[in-house]
C-alpha positions in Angstrom: -16.6 -7.6 3.8 -16.0 -5.4 0.9 -12.8 -4.2 0.0 -11.8 -0.9 -0.5 -8.6 0.5 -2.5 -7.0 3.0 0.2 -3.6 3.8 -2.1 -2.4 2.7 -5.4 1.6 2.7 -5.7 3.6 2.8 -8.8 6.5 1.2 -6.6 5.8 -2.2 -5.8 7.9 -2.1 -2.7 6.2 0.9 -1.7 3.0 -0.8 -2.0 4.5 -3.5 0.3 5.7 -0.8 3.5 2.3 0.1 3.5 1.1 -2.6 3.6 3.3 -3.6 6.4 2.7 -0.2 7.9 -1.2 -1.0 7.9 -0.7 -3.9 9.6 1.7 -3.1 12.3 -1.1 -0.8 13.5 -3.9 -3.7 13.2 -5.4 -3.4 9.9 -5.3 -6.4 7.3 -4.4 -5.3 4.2 -4.0 -6.3 0.6 -2.7 -5.7 -2.5 -4.0 -6.8 -5.7 -2.1 -8.4 -8.2 0.8 -8.6 -6.1 2.6 -11.8 -7.6 1.9 -10.8 -10.9 3.0 -7.1 -10.6 6.3 -8.2 -8.9 7.0 -10.4 -12.3 5.6 -7.9 -14.6 6.9 -4.9 -13.2 5.4 -1.6 -14.6 3.7 -3.8 -17.5 0.1 -3.2 -15.6 0.9 0.0 -14.0 0.2 0.9 -10.4 -0.9 -1.8 -7.4 -3.3 -1.2 -5.6 -3.8 -1.2 -1.7 -6.8 -2.2 -0.2 -8.6 -2.9 3.2 -12.0 -3.7 4.4 -14.0 -0.6 3.9 -14.7 -0.4 7.4 -10.9 0.8 7.8 -10.7 2.8 5.2 -10.6 5.9 7.0 -8.2 5.0 9.4 -5.7 3.6 6.8 -5.6 6.6 5.3 -4.8 8.6 8.4 -2.3 6.1 9.2 -0.6 6.4 5.5 -0.8 10.5 5.6 0.5 10.2 8.9 3.5 8.0 8.6 4.1 7.1 5.0 5.0 10.0 3.2 7.4 10.5 0.6 9.8 12.7 2.8 10.1 9.5 4.8 11.8 7.9 1.3 14.1 10.7 0.7 17.5 9.2 2.0 16.8 5.4 1.1 18.5 4.4 -2.0 18.8 0.5 -3.4 
């Protein structure tokens, strides 16, 4: 099966949260260059979140419904 980019994230932490959300809904997801990005930070740009093409539409729906910027308004690290 071919992989497709469902979303890209500038923040590695948000990429992991989105990946976990999709996996909680039964959609296997992969972060491209995950280990490299965590080591070199923003040197390589955004982190692509990828899913099988057959899950692309559902994954986008899940992220649009449940993973919005407003979910992070009260978050601070």
